[in-house]
C-alpha positions as CSV (number, residue, x, y, z in Angstrom):
1,X,50.6,-50.7,37.1
2,X,53.6,-49.9,34.8
3,X,53.4,-50.1,31.1
4,X,56.0,-49.7,28.4
5,X,57.4,-46.2,27.9
6,X,55.7,-44.1,25.3
7,X,57.2,-44.3,21.8
8,X,58.3,-40.7,21.9
9,X,60.4,-41.3,25.0
10,X,64.1,-42.2,24.3
11,X,65.2,-45.5,25.9
12,X,68.7,-46.4,26.9
13,X,70.7,-49.3,25.6
14,X,72.6,-51.5,28.0
15,X,75.7,-49.3,27.4
16,X,73.7,-46.2,28.4
17,X,73.5,-44.7,25.0
18,X,70.4,-43.2,23.5
19,X,69.4,-44.6,20.1
20,X,69.3,-42.2,17.2
21,X,65.9,-40.9,15.9
22,X,64.3,-43.3,13.4
23,X,66.0,-46.3,14.9
24,X,65.2,-48.8,17.6
25,X,67.5,-49.1,20.6
26,X,69.2,-52.0,18.8
27,X,69.8,-49.9,15.7
28,X,67.0,-51.3,13.5
29,X,65.2,-49.0,11.1
30,X,61.7,-48.2,12.4
31,X,58.3,-47.4,11.0
32,X,58.8,-49.5,7.8
33,X,55.9,-51.9,7.9
34,X,52.1,-51.4,8.3
35,X,49.5,-54.1,9.0
36,X,49.0,-55.1,5.4
37,X,52.7,-55.4,4.7
38,X,53.2,-57.3,7.9
39,X,50.3,-59.7,7.0
40,X,51.8,-60.3,3.5
41,X,55.1,-61.1,5.0
42,X,53.4,-63.4,7.5
43,X,51.7,-65.3,4.8
44,X,54.9,-65.4,2.8
45,X,56.8,-66.9,5.9
46,X,54.2,-69.7,6.1
47,X,54.5,-70.1,2.4
48,X,51.2,-71.9,1.6
49,X,52.2,-73.3,-1.7
50,X,55.5,-74.7,-0.4
51,X,54.0,-75.9,2.9
52,X,51.2,-77.7,1.3
53,X,53.4,-79.5,-1.3
54,X,55.8,-80.6,1.5
55,X,53.4,-81.2,4.4
56,X,50.1,-82.3,2.9
57,X,51.3,-85.7,1.7
58,X,52.8,-86.8,5.0
59,X,49.7,-85.5,6.9
60,X,47.3,-87.4,4.6
61,X,49.5,-90.5,5.0
62,X,49.2,-90.2,8.7
63,X,45.5,-89.4,9.3
64,X,43.8,-90.1,5.9
65,X,40.7,-88.1,5.2
66,X,40.7,-86.5,8.6
67,X,43.3,-83.9,7.5
68,X,40.7,-81.1,7.6
69,X,39.9,-82.1,11.2
70,X,43.6,-82.2,12.1
71,X,44.2,-78.8,10.5
72,X,41.3,-77.3,12.5
73,X,42.5,-78.9,15.7
74,X,46.1,-77.7,15.0
75,X,44.8,-74.3,14.2
76,X,43.1,-73.9,17.6
77,X,46.3,-74.1,19.8
78,X,48.0,-71.8,17.2
79,X,45.3,-69.2,17.6
80,X,45.3,-69.5,21.4
81,X,49.1,-69.1,21.4
82,X,48.8,-66.2,19.1
83,X,46.7,-64.4,21.6
84,X,49.5,-64.9,24.2
85,X,52.0,-63.5,21.7
86,X,49.9,-60.5,21.1
87,X,49.5,-59.7,24.8
88,X,53.3,-60.1,25.4
89,X,54.0,-57.9,22.4
90,X,51.7,-55.2,23.6
91,X,53.6,-55.0,26.9
92,X,57.1,-55.8,25.7
93,X,57.6,-55.1,21.9
94,X,61.1,-56.5,21.5
95,X,62.6,-58.3,18.5
96,X,63.8,-61.1,20.8
97,X,60.1,-62.2,21.2
98,X,60.1,-65.7,22.6
99,X,63.6,-65.4,24.0
100,X,63.0,-62.0,25.7
101,X,59.6,-62.8,27.0
102,X,60.7,-66.2,28.5
103,X,63.6,-64.5,30.3
104,X,61.4,-61.8,31.8
105,X,58.7,-64.4,32.8
106,X,60.9,-67.2,34.0
107,X,64.7,-66.9,34.1
108,X,67.7,-66.6,31.7
109,X,68.2,-70.3,31.4
110,X,64.7,-71.1,30.1
111,X,64.7,-67.9,28.0
112,X,68.0,-68.9,26.4
113,X,66.8,-72.4,25.4
114,X,63.5,-70.9,24.1
115,X,65.4,-68.5,21.9
116,X,67.6,-71.5,20.8
117,X,64.4,-73.4,20.0
118,X,63.2,-70.6,17.7
119,X,66.5,-70.3,16.0
120,X,66.8,-74.0,15.5
121,X,63.3,-74.3,14.1
122,X,63.9,-71.6,11.6
123,X,67.3,-73.0,10.5
124,X,65.6,-76.4,10.0
125,X,62.8,-74.9,7.9
126,X,65.1,-72.6,6.0
127,X,67.1,-75.7,4.8
128,X,63.8,-77.3,3.9
129,X,62.6,-74.2,2.0
130,X,65.9,-74.1,0.0
131,X,65.6,-77.7,-0.9
132,X,62.1,-77.4,-2.2
133,X,63.0,-74.2,-4.1
134,X,65.8,-76.1,-5.8
135,X,63.6,-79.1,-6.6
136,X,61.1,-76.9,-8.4
137,X,63.7,-74.8,-10.0
138,X,64.9,-77.8,-12.0
139,X,61.3,-79.1,-12.5
140,X,60.5,-75.7,-14.0
141,X,63.6,-75.8,-16.2
142,X,62.7,-79.3,-17.4
143,X,59.2,-78.0,-18.3
144,X,60.4,-74.9,-20.1
145,X,63.2,-76.8,-22.0
146,X,61.1,-79.9,-22.6
147,X,63.7,-82.2,-21.1
148,X,62.4,-84.4,-18.3
149,X,66.0,-85.5,-17.4
150,X,66.7,-82.0,-16.0
151,X,64.1,-82.6,-13.2
152,X,66.3,-85.5,-12.0
153,X,69.3,-83.2,-11.4
154,X,68.1,-82.6,-7.9
155,X,69.0,-86.2,-7.1
156,X,72.6,-85.5,-7.9
157,X,74.1,-84.2,-4.7
158,X,77.0,-82.5,-6.6
159,X,74.3,-80.3,-8.3
160,X,71.7,-80.2,-5.5
161,X,73.8,-79.0,-2.6
162,X,75.7,-76.2,-4.5
163,X,72.4,-74.9,-6.0
164,X,70.8,-75.0,-2.6
165,X,73.7,-73.0,-1.1
166,X,73.4,-70.4,-3.9
167,X,69.6,-70.0,-3.2
168,X,70.3,-69.6,0.5
169,X,72.9,-66.9,-0.2
170,X,70.6,-64.9,-2.5
171,X,67.8,-65.0,0.1
172,X,70.2,-63.8,2.7
173,X,71.3,-60.9,0.5
174,X,67.7,-59.8,0.0
175,X,67.0,-60.1,3.7
176,X,70.1,-58.1,4.5
177,X,68.9,-55.2,2.4
178,X,65.9,-54.6,4.8
179,X,62.2,-55.0,5.2
180,X,61.3,-52.3,2.6
181,X,62.9,-54.4,-0.1
182,X,61.3,-57.6,1.4
183,X,57.8,-56.1,1.5
184,X,57.8,-55.0,-2.1
185,X,58.9,-58.4,-3.4
186,X,56.4,-60.3,-1.3
187,X,53.3,-58.5,-2.6
188,X,53.9,-60.0,-6.0
189,X,55.0,-63.5,-4.9
190,X,52.3,-64.0,-2.3
191,X,49.5,-62.9,-4.7
192,X,50.7,-65.2,-7.4
193,X,50.9,-68.3,-5.3
194,X,47.5,-67.8,-3.7
195,X,45.9,-67.3,-7.2
196,X,47.5,-70.5,-8.5
197,X,46.4,-72.5,-5.5
198,X,42.9,-71.2,-6.0
199,X,42.9,-72.3,-9.6
200,X,44.1,-75.8,-8.6
201,X,41.3,-76.2,-6.1
202,X,38.7,-75.1,-8.7
203,X,40.1,-77.4,-11.4
204,X,40.3,-80.4,-8.9
205,X,36.7,-80.0,-7.7
206,X,35.3,-79.5,-11.2
207,X,37.1,-82.6,-12.5
208,X,35.9,-84.6,-9.5
209,X,32.4,-83.5,-10.2
210,X,32.7,-84.5,-13.9
211,X,34.1,-87.9,-13.1
212,X,37.6,-87.1,-14.4
213,X,39.5,-87.4,-11.1
214,X,42.1,-90.1,-10.3
215,X,40.2,-91.5,-7.3
216,X,37.1,-89.4,-6.8
217,X,36.3,-89.2,-3.1
218,X,33.0,-87.5,-2.1
219,X,33.5,-84.7,0.4
220,X,32.1,-85.7,3.8
221,X,31.5,-84.0,7.1
222,X,33.4,-86.8,8.7
223,X,36.6,-85.3,7.3
224,X,36.1,-82.5,9.8
225,X,35.6,-84.8,12.8
226,X,38.8,-85.4,14.9
227,X,37.0,-88.0,17.0
228,X,37.3,-90.3,14.0
229,X,41.0,-90.7,14.9
230,X,41.1,-93.2,17.8
231,X,44.9,-93.7,18.1
232,X,46.5,-90.9,20.2
233,X,49.9,-91.4,18.7
234,X,48.5,-90.9,15.2
235,X,46.5,-87.9,16.5
236,X,49.7,-86.4,18.0
237,X,51.7,-87.0,14.8
238,X,49.0,-85.4,12.8
239,X,48.8,-82.4,15.1
240,X,52.6,-82.0,14.9
241,X,52.5,-82.0,11.1
242,X,49.6,-79.6,11.0
243,X,51.4,-77.3,13.4
244,X,54.4,-77.3,10.9
245,X,51.9,-76.2,8.3
246,X,50.9,-73.1,10.3
247,X,54.3,-72.3,11.6
248,X,55.9,-68.9,10.6
249,X,53.3,-66.3,11.6
250,X,55.5,-65.4,14.6
251,X,58.1,-63.9,12.3
252,X,55.7,-60.9,12.1
253,X,56.3,-60.4,15.9
254,X,60.1,-60.3,15.5
255,X,59.7,-57.3,13.2
256,X,57.9,-55.4,16.0
257,X,60.6,-52.8,16.5
258,X,60.5,-52.0,12.7
259,X,56.7,-51.6,12.3
260,X,54.7,-48.4,12.4
261,X,52.9,-49.3,15.6
262,X,55.1,-51.8,17.5
263,X,52.5,-52.6,20.2
264,X,49.5,-53.2,17.9
265,X,50.5,-53.9,14.3
266,X,52.4,-57.2,14.8
267,X,49.8,-58.9,16.9
268,X,46.9,-57.9,14.6
269,X,48.9,-59.0,11.5
270,X,49.8,-62.4,13.1
271,X,46.1,-63.1,13.9
272,X,45.0,-62.1,10.4
273,X,47.7,-64.3,8.9
274,X,46.5,-67.4,10.7
275,X,42.9,-66.8,9.6
276,X,43.9,-66.4,6.0
277,X,46.1,-69.5,6.1
278,X,43.5,-71.9,7.7
279,X,40.9,-70.9,5.0
280,X,43.3,-71.6,2.2
281,X,44.6,-74.9,3.7
282,X,41.1,-76.3,4.2
283,X,40.1,-75.5,0.6
284,X,43.3,-77.0,-1.0
285,X,43.1,-80.1,1.3
286,X,39.5,-80.8,0.2
287,X,40.5,-80.4,-3.5
288,X,43.5,-82.8,-3.2
289,X,41.6,-85.5,-1.3
290,X,38.5,-85.3,-3.4
291,X,40.6,-85.6,-6.7
292,X,43.3,-88.0,-5.7
293,X,41.9,-89.9,-2.7
294,X,44.1,-91.3,0.1
295,X,45.3,-94.5,-1.6
296,X,48.9,-95.5,-1.6
297,X,49.1,-96.4,-5.3
298,X,49.6,-94.2,-8.4
299,X,48.5,-90.6,-7.9
300,X,46.9,-91.4,-4.6
301,X,47.7,-88.7,-2.0
302,X,48.8,-91.5,0.4
303,X,51.4,-92.9,-1.9
304,X,54.8,-92.7,-0.1
305,X,56.4,-91.9,-3.5
306,X,54.3,-88.7,-3.6
307,X,55.1,-87.6,0.0
308,X,57.9,-85.1,-0.6
309,X,56.0,-83.0,-3.1
310,X,52.4,-83.7,-3.7
311,X,52.0,-80.9,-6.2
312,X,54.9,-82.1,-8.3
313,X,52.8,-85.2,-8.9
314,X,49.3,-83.8,-9.1
315,X,49.7,-80.4,-10.8
316,X,50.2,-81.9,-14.3
317,X,47.1,-84.2,-14.3
318,X,44.9,-81.5,-12.6
319,X,46.1,-78.3,-14.3
320,X,47.1,-79.8,-17.7
321,X,49.0,-77.4,-19.9
322,X,49.2,-74.6,-17.3
323,X,50.8,-76.9,-14.7
324,X,53.9,-74.9,-15.2
325,X,52.2,-72.2,-13.2
326,X,52.2,-74.4,-10.1
327,X,55.9,-75.0,-10.5
328,X,56.5,-71.3,-10.7
329,X,54.2,-70.7,-7.7
330,X,56.0,-73.3,-5.5
331,X,59.4,-72.0,-6.6
332,X,58.2,-68.5,-5.8
333,X,56.7,-69.6,-2.5
334,X,59.8,-71.4,-1.4
335,X,62.2,-68.7,-2.3
336,X,59.9,-66.0,-0.9
337,X,59.6,-67.8,2.4
338,X,63.3,-68.6,2.4
339,X,64.0,-64.9,2.3
340,X,61.3,-63.7,4.7
341,X,61.9,-66.5,7.2
342,X,65.5,-65.1,7.5
343,X,63.8,-62.3,9.4
344,X,62.9,-64.4,12.4
345,X,66.3,-66.0,13.4
346,X,68.3,-62.9,12.5
347,X,66.2,-60.7,14.8
348,X,66.3,-63.3,17.6
349,X,70.1,-63.7,17.2
350,X,70.4,-59.9,17.2
351,X,68.5,-59.6,20.5
352,X,70.5,-62.4,22.1
353,X,73.7,-60.7,21.1
354,X,72.3,-57.3,22.3
355,X,71.5,-58.7,25.7
356,X,74.8,-60.7,25.7
357,X,73.1,-64.1,25.7
358,X,75.2,-64.6,22.6
359,X,78.6,-63.0,21.9
360,X,78.1,-59.3,21.4
361,X,79.3,-59.5,17.8
362,X,75.9,-60.8,16.8
363,X,74.3,-57.5,17.8
364,X,76.0,-55.6,14.9
365,X,73.8,-53.6,12.6
366,X,74.5,-52.8,8.9
367,X,75.2,-49.1,8.8
368,X,73.6,-48.8,5.4
369,X,70.4,-50.9,5.6
370,X,69.9,-50.9,9.4
371,X,69.4,-54.7,9.5
372,X,71.1,-57.3,11.6
373,X,74.4,-57.9,9.7
374,X,76.2,-60.7,11.5
375,X,73.0,-62.3,12.6
376,X,71.6,-62.6,9.0
377,X,74.9,-64.0,7.8
378,X,75.0,-66.5,10.7
379,X,71.4,-67.6,9.9
380,X,72.4,-68.3,6.3
381,X,75.6,-70.2,7.3
382,X,73.7,-72.3,9.8
383,X,71.1,-73.1,7.2
384,X,73.7,-74.1,4.6
385,X,75.6,-76.2,7.1
386,X,72.4,-78.0,8.4
387,X,71.2,-78.8,5.0
388,X,74.5,-80.1,3.7
389,X,74.9,-82.4,6.7
390,X,71.4,-83.8,6.8
391,X,71.3,-84.3,3.0
392,X,74.5,-86.3,3.1
393,X,73.3,-88.4,6.1
394,X,69.7,-89.1,5.1
395,X,68.2,-89.7,1.6
396,X,64.9,-88.6,3.1
397,X,66.1,-85.4,4.8
398,X,63.1,-83.4,3.5
399,X,60.5,-85.6,5.3
400,X,62.6,-86.1,8.4
401,X,63.3,-82.4,8.9
402,X,59.6,-81.5,8.5
403,X,58.7,-83.9,11.3
404,X,61.6,-82.8,13.5
405,X,60.5,-79.2,12.9
406,X,57.1,-80.0,14.4
407,X,59.0,-81.0,17.6
408,X,60.9,-77.7,17.7
409,X,57.8,-75.6,17.0
410,X,55.8,-77.3,19.8
411,X,58.8,-76.7,22.2
412,X,59.3,-73.0,21.8
413,X,55.6,-72.1,21.1
414,X,54.6,-74.0,24.2
415,X,57.1,-72.3,26.5
416,X,56.3,-68.9,25.1
417,X,52.5,-69.4,25.7
418,X,53.2,-70.5,29.3
419,X,55.5,-67.5,29.7
420,X,52.5,-65.3,28.9
421,X,50.4,-66.9,31.7
422,X,53.2,-66.5,34.2
423,X,54.2,-63.0,33.1
424,X,50.7,-61.7,33.6
425,X,49.8,-63.9,36.6
426,X,49.1,-61.0,38.9
427,X,46.8,-59.3,36.4
428,X,44.6,-62.3,35.5
429,X,41.8,-61.3,37.9
430,X,41.7,-57.7,36.7
431,X,39.0,-58.3,34.0
432,X,37.4,-61.1,32.0
433,X,39.5,-60.1,29.0
434,X,42.7,-60.4,31.0
435,X,41.7,-63.8,32.3
436,X,40.9,-65.2,28.9
437,X,43.6,-63.6,26.6
438,X,46.5,-63.6,29.1
439,X,45.7,-66.7,31.1
440,X,43.2,-69.3,29.9
441,X,43.7,-69.2,26.1
442,X,47.5,-69.1,26.0
443,X,47.6,-71.6,28.9
444,X,45.5,-74.1,27.0
445,X,47.5,-73.6,23.8
446,X,50.8,-74.0,25.6
447,X,49.8,-77.2,27.4
448,X,48.5,-78.8,24.2
449,X,51.7,-78.0,22.3
450,X,54.0,-79.2,25.1
451,X,52.0,-82.4,25.4
452,X,52.4,-82.8,21.6
453,X,56.2,-82.2,22.0
454,X,56.7,-84.9,24.6
455,X,54.4,-87.4,22.8
456,X,56.1,-86.9,19.4
457,X,59.5,-87.1,21.0
458,X,58.7,-90.5,22.5
459,X,57.1,-91.8,19.3
460,X,60.0,-90.6,17.1
461,X,62.5,-92.9,18.9
462,X,60.9,-95.7,16.8
463,X,63.0,-96.2,13.6
464,X,59.9,-96.4,11.6
465,X,58.8,-92.9,12.5
466,X,59.0,-90.3,9.7
467,X,60.8,-91.6,6.7
468,X,62.0,-94.8,8.4
469,X,65.6,-93.7,8.4
470,X,67.6,-94.5,11.6
471,X,71.0,-94.4,13.2
472,X,71.9,-97.1,15.7
473,X,68.3,-98.3,15.8
474,X,67.0,-94.8,16.8
475,X,64.7,-92.8,14.4
476,X,66.3,-90.0,12.5
477,X,63.5,-87.6,13.5
478,X,64.4,-88.1,17.2
479,X,68.1,-87.7,16.5
480,X,67.5,-84.5,14.6
481,X,65.1,-83.0,17.1
482,X,66.8,-84.0,20.4
483,X,70.3,-83.5,18.9
484,X,69.5,-79.9,18.1
485,X,68.2,-79.3,21.6
486,X,71.2,-81.0,23.2
487,X,73.5,-78.8,21.1
488,X,71.7,-75.8,22.5
489,X,72.4,-77.0,26.0
490,X,76.1,-77.3,25.2
491,X,76.2,-73.9,23.7
492,X,74.2,-72.4,26.6
493,X,76.8,-73.7,29.1
494,X,79.6,-72.4,27.0
495,X,77.9,-69.0,26.8
496,X,77.4,-69.0,30.6
497,X,81.2,-69.5,31.1
498,X,82.2,-66.9,28.5
499,X,79.5,-64.3,29.0
500,X,78.1,-64.6,32.6
501,X,76.4,-61.2,32.8
502,X,73.3,-62.3,31.0
503,X,72.8,-65.4,33.2
504,X,73.3,-63.2,36.2
505,X,70.3,-61.1,35.2
506,X,72.5,-58.0,34.5
507,X,71.6,-57.3,30.9
508,X,68.0,-58.5,30.8
509,X,66.5,-58.6,34.3
510,X,63.6,-60.9,35.0
511,X,60.3,-59.1,35.7
512,X,59.3,-59.9,39.2
513,X,56.4,-57.4,39.7
514,X,54.2,-55.2,37.7
515,X,56.3,-52.1,38.4
516,X,59.8,-53.3,37.6
517,X,59.4,-53.8,33.8
518,X,62.0,-51.2,33.0
519,X,64.0,-53.0,30.3
520,X,61.4,-52.7,27.5
521,X,63.1,-51.5,24.3
522,X,61.1,-48.9,22.5
523,X,61.5,-46.9,19.3
524,X,61.7,-43.1,18.9
């Protein structure tokens, strides 16, 4: 059985050159991130404060008090898929992750579309992150200056869009400077948002217990029972939204060539990240529902007017004079995630350029910072373009992009999980551990996510799905999700014509046996 070459052995690039010491074969700086730093970046990418304020309202609106159950059910396939990611990373630690692994397990066509799915998902969420950061930037300004009118500036597109583009550019600049700068910034931002969320939960539960809540709702074990949801479409929609709330941990894997132990650190950090996040989410969800209830009036968590940012509505009544801390936390969370999430698409684009699945220009590295230069800029430009277009088309772009993001996540996570099963298919009978962690667990996770993808895609055709915005009688969520995938197909065909070497298997050969995995990129 062949394994990856040892880290001390130089590996060759497709051009036959040996990478310099201290750099990966692609030119990235190596040995920068340990398990704690990687976990902090993973939590930052998920951005709990941002994700909860954006995703908790729509999820409560969809499944009511069963949000804890939906979060737990959504957590299970995520954890199972994470096991598959860990096993693939142990064997092939490559910054292309989903793209590279799908090529080696299946073929260049599936691998290309899986890479595109990852890039599209991150571009969608980056635009969403920038939007939330801008919203809370002006909310914070209005609180500091005592002028409520300033908070309304985000509704003015001539202010909102330029500010969002500036935030995106700043985040790209920080990401461009490398993971060392990123890591130092994230320790502060992640710690602060977790402390503020914890304070919100304590305050909400204390007020509920004292009879001071808006709609005090006693906590019940039924909240944790998914069988209380009898409509499968509602169940699928809830799972899709919960998956959005967990998404981002795989960014840790795209840093694998830059960690201190590429085979072990990213997988362990990803698993630890998911466990931290599920604990935090359950506590905050209980606090919100117990204090606000699920009603659709006033401060109720099910009120459509509260959907886009639940904490913008609840932080004042719950936290009182220190509500400004929540605004700072969500602004910090959104910007922090905006910056760290740039890591994922830029590393995937870099790998696709390196293997000539994209034009080779995308494989360029900054000589000073040893980071993907063109790929990082491309991620920022794509984010800015997507946000500008969707904001001009849909007044409810925030909600629709969140739901469309669930589609994209289910798509590329599901394919990657199945790639794990197929990649290791000849080793599954070697031991009980191999069968479970390389076969059964990722297989179940992948099937669940792909079923959710197809179910949500069918349901989102309905104009009433998501925000209710539609074009030509077709729901905006379906148009966004399927439109992005169709664009990927067009670009894939164009790339096949212009750069056929990748699709011929010349730059990244498919693994067809346990002894021919010779394209693994290692660090020295």
